[in-house]
N, C-alpha and C positions, 0 to 999 in steps of 0.2 A: 493279497493275491494278484497275480498278473496272468491273464489268460493268453495262451499262445494264439497266434494269428491263423495257424493251420492245424490240421489234424495230424498228430504224430502217430504213425503206425510203425511200431518197432518189430522187426522180424525176429522170430523166436529162434534161439540157438539150440543146436543139438551138441551138447558138450562132448559126447563120445566121438562124434564125427570130427569135431574141431581138433580133438586130441590126436585122432588118427592122421589127419592132414598135417598137423604140426610135426608129428613124429616122422612120417614117411617122406615129407617134402622139405623138412628142416626150415619151416617158416614160422613167423611169430604168431602168437595167439590172436592178435588183431587181424592179420591177413587171413588166417585160417577161418576165423569167424565170419569175415566178409564173404569168403567163398561159399561157406556152408549156407549162409543166409541168402545167397543168390542161387540156391539149389545146385551149386557146383560142389557136390558133397562126397563124391567118390574120389579116391586117389587118382584114378586114371583120368577122370573128367578134369580135375584140378590141374593135373600135369599138362594136359592138352591145352587148357585155357592159358596157363601161365607161360608155357614154353612153346610159343608159336613156331620157333625155328625148326621144331621137329615135325610140323604139319606140312601137308601138301594140298594144293588146290584140287577140287573135284574134277573128274573127267567132264569136259564141256559137252561131250556127246550124250551125256545122261539127260540133257535138256531135250524135250520133245522137238522135233523138226530141225534139230541142229544139222544132222547129216544132209537133209534136203537143202537147207539154206547154204551150207558150205559148198555143196556141189554146184548150186546155181551161181553163187558169187565167183567161184573159180572159173566157171565157164565164161562168165562176163569178162573176167580179167584176161583170159586167154584170147577172147575174141574182141577185146578192147571196146566192149559195149559201154555206153555212157551210163554210169551209176549215180544215183541221186540219194545222198544221205539226208534224211528229213529229221531234224532235231527239235529241241524245245529251247525256250529262252531263259530258263533258270540255270543255276550252277550245275545241277545234275545233267540237264540237257546239253549244256555247253561242253562239259567234260566228256559226256557220252559221244557227242559229235566229234570232238577232238581225238578221242581214242580210236574211233572207227576210221576217221580220215587218215590218221597217221598209219594205221594198219594197212588200209587199202593203197595208200600212196607208196608205202614201203614194198607192197607186193606188186606194184606196177599197174595199178588199176587206173582207168580213165574215170575220175570221180570228182564230183563237186557236192557242196553241202547247201542246204536250204533251211533256214530257221524262220518261221512265220513272224510277222510283226504283231506284237501283242495287241496293238491298238486298232490296226486295220483288218487283221485276219483272225485274231483271237487264238485260243489254245488249240493245238493239235492239227492233224492233217485237214486240208480243205480242198474243195474241188478246183477252184481257180489255180491253186499251186500245182495240183496234179496235171491240169491241162497245160499249164506253162511247161512242166517237165516233159510232157509228151511232145510239145512243139519243139523242144530243144533236142529231141531225138533220144530221150531217156527210155530205156527198156527195162530197167530194174530200179525200184525204189526200196531203200532200207530205212525204216524208222528206228529212232533210238529215243528211249525214255518217253515214248508216246505211241499212239496208234491202236491201243487195245479196244477203244470205243469207236473207231473210225469205220462204222458199218457202211455208210454211204460212200465214203471215199474209196474203200476197197472195191466196191462195185464200179465206181468210176474208173479206177485203175484197170480193172479187167476189161471194161468197155473200150478203153483206149489201147489195149494190147500191151500193157505194162505188167510185169510181175511185181508183186508186193511181198516183202519180208518185214514182218513186224517184230521188233524187239522192245519189250516194255516190262514194267513191273507194277503198274497201277492195277487196282482191283478189277478183275475181269467182270463184265456184265453177264447176264443170262444168255445172250447171243453173241457169238464171236464173229469178227470180220471174215469175209471170204478171201483169204490171202493164200499165197503160195506156201508160206511158212509162218508160224507164230512161235517165237522163242520167248517163253514167259515162265518163270519158276512157280507161279501160283495157279496155273491152269488146273482144273478139277482133276484131270487124269495125269498130272505131272508126277513123276517119281524122282525128281531131282532132290538130292539130300538136303538142300538149303533153300527155303522159299523166300527169304527176306532181302534178296539182292536189290540194290538201287538200280536205277536205269543204267548208270555207267558200269555197274557190276555185270549186268546182262551183256552190254556191249563188250566188256572186257572178256567175257566167256566166249563170245563170238570171235574176238581177236585170237584168243587162245586156240580155238578150233581151226581157224584159218592158218595160223602160223605152224601149228603142230607142236608148240611148246608154250610154256607160260611166258607171256610178254612182260617180263619184269621191268623193261625200260619204260613201260606205260603206267606203272603203278603210281608214279608221282602225279599223274593226271587222274587216274581212277580213284585215288583217295579223296579228291576234292568233292565229287558228287556223292560219294559214299558217306562222308561226314556231313556235308551241307544239306542233304535231303532227309536227314533225321531218320534213317532206317535203323533197324536193330543192329547194334555193334557187337554181335555175337557170331559164332560160326565163321563162315567164309568172309563175311563183312569185316570181322575182327582181323582176319588174316590180311585182307586188302588194306585195312586202315593201318595196322601196325607196320607191315612191310612198306606201305606207301609213304608213311611219315619218315621211315628210315631212308627211303629212296629220295624223298623230297629234300632232305638235309644236304644231299650232294647232287641235286638236280642239274641236268644239263639243259633244261628247258629255259631259253633266254627270257621268255615271257614271265615265267615265275621269278627268275632272277631280278628282272626289272621291278616286279611288284615288291619283292623283298627289300630292294634298295629304297624304293619310294616310301614304304611303310616303316622302315627302320627295323626290319626283322633280322635278327641274327640267325642264320640257317641252322646253327648247332642247337638252338633252343626251340625249334619248331615242334609243336605238338598239336593235338586236335583243336585246341582253342585258337591257335594261330589260323587254322583253316576256317573254323566256324565263325570267328569274330573279325578277322582281318581280310582273308582272301575271298571267301565266299560272298560277303556283302558287296565287294567291289565288282566281282564277276556278275553278280545278280543285278547291280545297278544299271549296267548297259542295257539289258533286256527289259528292265522295269521302266526306264525313261525313254530309250530310243531303240536301237537295234542291237540284238545280242551278237551280231556278226563280229564286232570288234573284239569281243571276249574270246570267240573262237580263233580269230586271227592272232590274238596275243599268245594263245597256247600252241599255235602252229608255226609262227614265224621263227626264223633262225637268224634274223637281223636284229642286233641289239638296239640300234638307233630306232628302228620301227617299234620294237618292243617298249622302249622308253616312252616314245610318243603316245602309244596306245595306253600304257599304264597311267600316264598323266591325264589323258582324256577320261579314263575310267575313274580316276580319283576325283576329278571335277564332278562327274556324274554322281558319284557316291555322296558328295557334299550336298548337291542339289537334292538327291533322294532323301537325305536326312532332314533337310529343311521342309520338304513337301510332306514327309511322314509326320513331323511334329505339328504342322498346320492342320492336316486332316484329322489327326488324333484329337486335337483340341476341339475341332468341330464335331467329331463323332461323339465325344464325351458329353458335349452340350446337348446333342440330339437325344442321347440316352436319358440324361438327367431331366430334360424338359418335356420329352414326349414319350419315351419308352422306359420308365423307371424299372429297375430290377425287381421291385416289389410286385410288379404286374407282368413281368416278362422273364420266363425261365430261359428262353433263347432270344438273343438280341439279333434282330435283322434291321440293320441301319444302312440307309442309302442317301445319296445326294448327287445332284448334277455337278459336273466339274471335278469330281474327285478322280485323281489319277489312278487308272485301273492297274497300273504296274506296281503300286505300293500298298494296295488295300489289304494284301495278305499280312504285311507287317503290322498294319493298323489293327487288323483283327486280333493278332497275337497280343498287342498292347491292351486291347479292351478285355481280352480273356484274363490277362494278368491283373487288371484293375478290378473287374467285376466278378470274375470267375463264373462266367456263363458261356455256353456255346455261342459263338458269335459269327455272323455273316456280315461282311461289309460290301456294299454294292455301289458301283459307279453307274449313275443313270445317264443314258443317252436319249434325250428327249426327242431328237429328230427321228431316230430309228425306233423309238419306243421300246428299247431294250435296257436291261440291267446286267452288267457283268459283276460277278461276285467272287469273293474269296472267303473261305470259312475255316475256323479253328474251333476245336472242341475241348471238353474236359472229360476226365475219367467217368465212365458210366454212360456216355452218350455217343454212340457210334454214328459219326456223321454220314459215312457212305451208306450204311444200312438205312438210316432214317431218311436221307435224301432220296434213296431208291424208291421209297413209298410215294414220292412226289414226282415221279418220272413224267407224268402227264403234263406238268407245267415246267419241266426242266428238259428242254430239247438237247441241251449240251451240259453234261456235268461228269465229273470223275474225281477220284482221289482215294483217300484212306480213311480209316475210322476217326483219325484225329485232325485231318485237313482235307479240304476239297475246293474245287473251283467250279463255276457254273455260269450259264447264261440263261436268262428268262425274260419274258415280257414284263414291262413295267406294270401292266394291269394285273399281273399275277403275284406281285411282291407281297401284297397283304394276305393273299391266300397262303403263300409259303410261310409267312410269319405265324398265321393262325395254326396251320398244320403242324409245324415244328413245335410250337408251344403246347399243343394238345398232346403230341407224342412225348414231350419232356414231362408233362404232368403225369403221364402213366409210368414213366421210367425212372424219374429222379425224385429223391426225397430232400427234405430241408438240409440234411447232413451232407448230401452230395454237393451242395453249393459252398461247403467249407473246403478250401484247398487241402489236398492230401500231400503229406511229405512222408515218404517211406524211409525209415531209418534202418541202416544196415546193421548197426550194433550199438548196444549200450555198453559204454566203457568206463572204467575208473581212471582217475588221473594218473595213478601209479603205473598204468599199463601204456601210457602215451610217452614215447621217447623218440629220439631221432632215428634210431634203427628201424622201428616199426613203421614210421611214416615214410622213410625212404623205400622200404620194402613194399609199401602200398602201390608204388609206381608199377609194379609187376602187373597190376590189374588194368592199367591204361592200355590203349586209349579209351577214354570214357565217352559215353553217348547213350542213345536209347537202349534200354534193356541191360545196360552196363553203366549206370550213372556214376558220377564221381561220388565216392563213398561219403555218406552223411552219418555221423555218430551222435549219440545222445550221452550227455554227462548229466547225471541226475542228482539233485539236492546236495550241492556242494556249497562251500562257503564263498564269500566274496570279500577280497581284501583291498580291492581298488576299483573305482568306477568314475569315469569322467567322459565329458563330451570332447570330441576332437574335430579338426577340420576347420577351414576358414569360415564356414557357415555353422559350425558346431552341430552338424547333422549326422555325425558318425559317433560310434560308441566304442570306448576302450575299457576293458576290465581285466581283472586277474582273479581266476578261480583258485580255490584252495581246498585241499582234502588231506588231512593228516600232514605229512611233510611235503607233499607234492603240490606244485603250482602250475598254472597254465595261463598264458596271456591270450586274450581274445579280442578280435576287432569285428564290429558290426557296422558295415557300410549302410548308411541310410537309416540306422536304428537310434540315432541320437535322441529322438523324441521319447524314447523309453527311459531316459535318465531320470525323469521326474516320477516314474512309476515303479522304481526299485528302491526300497528303503534300505538303510544301513544294516549290516549284519544279518541280511536275509539269507535264506537257503535258496539257491537258484538252480534251475534246470535249463540246459541249453542244447540246441542241436546246431550242427555246422560241419564244415569240412576242415580236416586237419591239414596242416602245411608246415613248412619250415621257414622261419623268419631269419634272414641273413642281414646282419647290420654290423659294420665295423669289424668284419671277420669273426663275428660271434654268431653261432647258429643255435637257434632255440625252437622248440615246438611251439606252435600256436594254432588257434582255431578261428576260422572265418565264420562268424555267427550268422545263422539263417533265421533263428527264432529263439525266443526266451519265454520262460514261464516261471511263476512263483506259485506253489500249490497251497501255501498257508496264508493266513491273514497277515497284513502288513501295517506297521505303525509309521506315520509320517509326522515329523515334529516341526510345527510352525509356531511354537511358543516364542514370544518376543518379536515376531515379525510385525513391523509397524504397517507396511503397505500391504493391506489385505488383498487388494486387487491383483497384486503381483503373483500370488500363488493360486489365484482362482483358476487360471488356465491349466494348472498342473493337476487339478482335481477333475476326474472324468465326470461330465455332466450326467451321463447315464447312471441310473441307480444312486444318485447323490442325495444324501439326507443331511440337512443342516439342523443340528440340535442346539437349542439355547435353554439355559436353566433359569434365566431371568428375562421376562418379556421385554424389559427396558433395553436389553442388549441386541434385540432383533435388528435394529437400525445399523449396527456395525457390519452386517453381512453385505458384501457388495451386491448391488442390484437386488436387494432382499425381497422386493415386491414380486419379482419373477422367479424366485427360488422356492424349492420344496423345503419349507422351514417347519420344524416341530418344536413347540415349547413344552419342556418337561419340568414341571415345578413340584410334582409330588412323586412319592415312591410308586404309587399305583400307576401313574402315567408312565413311569420308567419301565415298569413290568410289561405293559401292553404295547410299548412302542415297537413297531416293526422295523428292524434293521438287518434282517436276514439277507445275506449276500449283497449288502449295500455298502457304499462308500460313505462312511459316517464322519461328519465334521463336527467336533465338539468345540463350539464357538467360545463359550465363556466358562469360567470356573464354577463347578457345581457347588451346592451348599454343603455337600458331604461326599465322602468316598462311597458310602453306602448307596447313594443315588446312582452313581456310575455302575456299581456292582449289579444293581437290579436292572439297569439298562442293558447290560451285556450277558447276564446269566442265561444259560441255555439257548444262546443265540450265536450265530456264526456270521459276522460281518466279513466282507472282503477286505476292506481297509478301514483304518481309523486315522483321521487327521486331527491332531490336537493343537488348538490355539490357546484355550483356557484364558481368555481375556479377563482381566480384573482391573478396574479403574484405580483403586487404591490398595496397595499390598501391605499386609501386616508383617510380611516375612522379614523386612529389613528394619522394622521398628523394634525397640528393646522390649523383651519380655522380662519383667522383673523377676529376680531369683528370690528365694526365701530370705537371703541376706539383705536384699533391697527392702523387703517388707519389714524385716526385723529392725533395720536402722530407722526407717520412717516411723515405726511405732514408738521406738525409743525417743525420737525427736519430738513427736506429738506429746508424749508423756512428760517430757522436760519443758516444752513450750506452753503446754496448755492449749488454749484456743489459738488457731493459726489461720490467717486470712489467705486462702489459696488464690483468690482472684487477684489480690494486690501483690502478694509476694511469691506466688508459685513459680514464676519464671526465674526469679533470683535463686530460689532454692534448687531448681533443676540445674541451672547454670553452675551453681556452687558444687553440685555433685557430679556434673558431667552427664546429666540425664536430659530427657526432653520433657517439656511441659505435659505431653500426653502421658508420660510415665507416671508423673505425679497424680494426674487426674485418674488414671487407671487404678493405681493403688488405693486412692481415696474411695473410688467407687466400690472396689472389692471389700475394703474395711466396712463401708456403709452397709453392704448387703449382708455381711457377717455380724452386724450389730456391734462392731468394735468402736465405731465412731458415730458422732452426730454431725450433720452438716446443716448450717443455717445461715442464709444470706452470705455465702462465700466463706464463712468461718467453719473450721473443722476442729473437733475436740473429741477426746476419748470418752467412751461411755463408761460410766462407773460400774464396777463389778461385772464386766462382759464375760460371757461363757467362753471356754476354750473351744475353738472350732478350726477345722482344716481349711486351707485356702481353696481347695477344690470344691468346697460346698458353694462357692460363689458362682452364679450363672455367668457373670461377666468374665471371671477367670476361666471357666470352662470353655466359653465361646472363643476366648483369645487363644487358648491352647489348641482347641480344635481347628481354628482357622490357620494358625501357625503350622500345625501338623499337616493340614490339607494342602497348603501351599508348598510345604517342604516335600510332600510326597508326589504331588501332581504338577505343580508349576515350576519348581526349581530342582527337581530330581534329575540325575543324569539319564540320558536316553535309555541305556540298557536296563537301568533300574525300573523306569516307567514301563518299558516293554515287558519286563519280567512280571510286573504287577498285573498288567493286562492279560498276559499269558495265563497266569494263575486264575484270573476271573473267567476267561473264556474257555480255556482248555480244562481247568479244574472242574467247572460245572458240567462240562461234557463227560469227563472221565467219571465223575461221581454218578452221573445219570446212567452211564454204561455199566458201572458196578452194580447199581441198584437193579437194572434189568437182568443182570447175570444172576442175582440172588433170587429174583422172582421166579 
């Protein structure tokens, strides 16, 4: 048995709906099942989802206050009033700022942007920045990707005689800022058809309203924040993402061109992963370590030399960011293990002085991945007595909702159910930790701390081919609420298994079912090699892809998790270095079984192991090996002993070593012809000195001295001979008896048979024998229950 690391939740399929989509849209069964299992189960919904070219953007004026905002902005443009675009320092905020700046500049506005410094100003609008704007003659401030929680700052703007337009997408609080206009798709009274826009999506809608047409030339910028901010990639976000990726492949933005060149990106191959893993981290790095202004400048500049210089600067910052993240992550893990173990903390609240506040969100994500607990990472400022934090959550624990219950100690916080940012007093950190852990105790169960993987479909190997995998691309771009499809392949054979990679930390295998095969690669799963036995039935989950090598294209699966549902047999017979395989046997639930007390000492570090000595049938019957990893150290005295050990029990794994100091298997077992010749020899010779001439006789016949001694002992037990002082002679008028009546002969045959069956049998034969013992007893018991 091999337990999966995560909970596999397989979406249930509606075969009738799958067949309808397959027929009406001419798509493969695989793609049809993926759509249905994502609740895109009507022909019209599926057509809309797959064929975005047929869709159009929603009317931006459906957003509340849009008319009011556009009127005010156009007045400012006409009168050349100074406009202040107030953004945020992450990829969503940077792209939001760039979209609105390009729009306003294109419309002839007198505009400048302002992004607060993460370290000196913190998140969101702040009073000093607003007062600075007033001193610069600004009369209109437009926020992008921020502002919905700026109650005080809105009052300051009003006091200073500035109009404030807020565009945001973060969760609104119970009280809204007193602003001229709030453009937000999630307002309680909003009737906008799609509520999940990113900050840049809201800015894009404002641009749409200002232009009077869809600003498609801005989609290559709008797609960055839409994908980077991990918003739902459905509805209008899917339209922005799909059209934006298409636009980015032929972008005229020199800043993006410079980034592509620096990172070696081929524009024709750009997809959502290019944005999420290559572009967004570099844009984010600027705001995480220094000022996000250079990232905005990169997207606004039209000078390739300047763009190249900025891109190189951002690349250096990104490398610094990676090093800082690694260092803080190591320290945070040590904090958890030493002071806040997960056994006592359902929510991790970890902080330290000197941690860079710009990267703690990444660290929080890494700790969630490692411990699967809601996590808050805090950067302590001892001088100010404050802690700045970034939080990430798990399914079942709504961060925004739970943090909202702690508003009395969180003067500044905001975010989503799965992510949030905050500032609080150092003195309140312990109270926050206690409060969140108390809330988690009410809301989460032990099962909630096992990571969930939602499986889109259970598929058979015969339904996986190049055509269906290529057709799956119709579902992209992938992201939140439209993840890259994960499939399950259940209980199939295994024809190849090996470790790969310079450090042997990856796994390569070949799955088989009937005539179909599929290669699989599991990055970082090399450690599972020792936990998968030969010829086992394996279940896997992962992402299907196409492997192209030497102009040959084949389907493959990138493995995410593996499981074996039945017991497994691991063969260590003949392995001399016992400590070599010790690491391969899980210490949890491990049971060492010895059948001879003298052999306990051959177990590595035996004094610290869970060792059970089984020397009688009764001991074998009562030995608890249920769901255990059982190591059979030495050869049992009989097969019956092993049968009683496993009857009506279900071990997870059996590791066989079957150590025996001296083997009888390779010694000669005399046949009846051997005995017949030896009897005739004694009859002819009369008394024969075995001690003196036994070796010569054995050598003459090509036997061993042990063979002569064995036959002599058997004859003696059957009263065929007398043995006196080394001389052997026939007994007069001995009764006719069979060789099997001799105990020595019986033991020799039994030992030979035991070694043949257990110690020297082929793996599959031994596995089959254990199967019969384990499964046969269970089946018999089930049959008995059925009769009762």
